[in-house]
C-alpha positions in Angstrom: -8.4 -32.7 59.6 -8.4 -30.0 56.9 -6.2 -30.3 53.8 -3.9 -27.5 55.2 -3.5 -29.4 58.4 -2.7 -32.6 56.6 0.0 -30.8 54.5 1.4 -29.2 57.7 1.5 -32.6 59.4 3.2 -34.3 56.4 5.8 -31.5 56.2 6.4 -31.6 60.0 7.0 -35.3 59.8 9.3 -34.9 56.8 11.3 -32.2 58.7 11.4 -34.3 61.9 12.8 -37.3 59.9 15.4 -35.0 58.3 16.4 -33.5 61.6 16.7 -37.0 63.1 18.9 -38.1 60.2 21.1 -34.9 60.6 21.6 -35.6 64.3 22.4 -39.3 63.7 24.8 -38.6 60.9 26.5 -35.9 62.9 27.0 -38.4 65.8 28.4 -40.9 63.3 30.8 -38.4 61.9 32.0 -37.4 65.4 32.5 -41.0 66.3 34.5 -41.6 63.1 36.6 -38.5 63.7 37.3 -39.8 67.2 38.3 -43.2 65.6 40.7 -41.5 63.2 42.5 -39.5 66.0 44.9 -42.3 66.7 45.4 -43.5 63.1 47.7 -42.3 60.4 46.7 -39.7 57.9 48.5 -41.7 55.2 45.4 -43.4 53.7 47.5 -45.0 51.0 49.6 -47.1 53.3 47.3 -47.4 56.3 45.0 -50.4 55.8 42.3 -48.8 57.9 42.8 -45.4 56.2 40.9 -46.1 53.0 38.0 -47.6 54.9 37.8 -44.6 57.2 38.1 -42.1 54.3 35.4 -43.9 52.3 33.1 -44.0 55.3 33.8 -40.3 56.0 32.9 -39.4 52.4 29.7 -41.4 52.4 28.6 -40.0 55.8 29.4 -36.5 54.7 27.3 -36.9 51.5 24.4 -38.4 53.5 24.6 -35.5 56.0 24.5 -33.0 53.2 21.4 -34.7 51.8 19.6 -34.7 55.1 20.4 -31.0 55.7 19.0 -30.3 52.2 15.8 -32.2 53.0 15.4 -30.1 56.2 15.9 -26.9 54.2 13.4 -28.1 51.6 10.8 -28.7 54.3 11.3 -25.1 55.6 10.9 -23.8 52.0 7.7 -25.9 51.6 6.3 -24.3 54.7 7.1 -20.9 53.2 5.4 -21.8 50.0 2.3 -23.0 51.9 2.1 -19.7 53.7 2.3 -17.9 50.4 -0.3 -20.0 48.7 2.3 -21.6 46.4 2.5 -25.0 47.9 1.8 -27.8 45.4 2.5 -25.7 42.4 5.5 -26.7 40.2 8.2 -24.0 40.4 9.3 -24.8 36.9 6.1 -25.1 34.8 3.5 -23.5 37.2 1.2 -26.5 37.0 -0.2 -28.3 40.1 2.0 -31.1 41.3 -0.1 -34.3 41.5 -1.2 -35.3 45.0 0.5 -38.7 44.7 3.9 -37.0 44.1 3.4 -34.7 47.1 2.5 -37.8 49.3 5.8 -39.4 48.4 7.8 -36.2 48.9 5.8 -33.5 50.7 8.6 -30.9 50.3 8.6 -31.4 46.5 8.9 -28.1 44.6 8.7 -29.5 41.1 6.6 -32.1 39.4 8.3 -35.2 38.2 8.2 -34.0 34.6 10.2 -30.9 35.5 12.7 -32.6 37.9 16.1 -32.9 36.3 
């Protein structure tokens, strides 16, 4: 397998995992929304309300993160096509291979990551 094929395979796996997380979290949010239908919107006085609101917030945050990972994978495919994959967007230096193995869609080296 060529280096380009290895990168594409890693990015495809990263994207597939992100897509699976998005689908799972969307199902969880839909189930939670269904569970909230019969409950009060008064979280302060409803013993279940705080729990449901907290869970909603957590799932929404995780869903946003999963969607961001999917978008990062798409951007990494674009950078690969343009010959920019593996180059830090901030400092212009090559991103170490170990960092790309951990996070294939990485666009910045660890030193330039805020």
